[in-house]
Steps between C-alpha positions, in 0.01 A plus 500: 500500500542561128706313254865572513666600185873448440502830311500839672211725417536730208777293342470471129612178340584434137236305303608284212332585175601395144306556176610390168334551164588468131391703196520317167386516141521128467201336326540223773404751765279302739330792701395842404695672785826370332411652156707798417337817347682758304613786728440301817873461583582866462200593712600262775858635501381859534272384782757323715774759439287814572669741733221517753552126577852388401775596746757309282490405133761274348527426137756241397613369166252693299559701180502846680142550387226667701246283666242560222741413218642200689150360547419551131825336389440195720140466374611526132769237556248275680243541215759396244590181678144453638630460846538653836540874554610514859477334838357720778565454867380669818709397809458612859803656680557488870356777707797458739756550227668839431458670164839391405430137594174511298674623200777236532237220547307614194805537284635168600164324417493668154862412422457139610170462302651664184823296551689832418393489139141605450387853530261623762324801664474490881296749707507507881186629652544588874488879526127607519156405609438132576836413331668612818332223697507262189842540338540317180667499158367463153723326243452477129733262346552459121624207304855484402559329162847386381 
């Protein structure tokens, strides 16, 4: 007799995964992986929003700039104030959820995190390759200064 599993064979279950990182020009930066480099933000935005990977891309409360210019503007502002450029997140989405549900979950997370004030770029990856089995979203959130 083998071990009995409460899950039927071939059932896929959602796995929780959450990754957060910060890019900054602060002289108080404690680790090298947090240190921002010029051009890095634009490159990251191009990577996460590339058509081959992103099924949905949402851009909220930004200056209607392209991703390259948005990244450059965020970096210039952060250099001036010697601070954070952006916060980056990668968050797993449930395999069991529909595309619409995944979009709703990702959008809700971004809106709650940004408190409806800060700008962000969100890209849902669930359309090709390993992303079909590992749906997730990338979120780049920018500071909002009043």
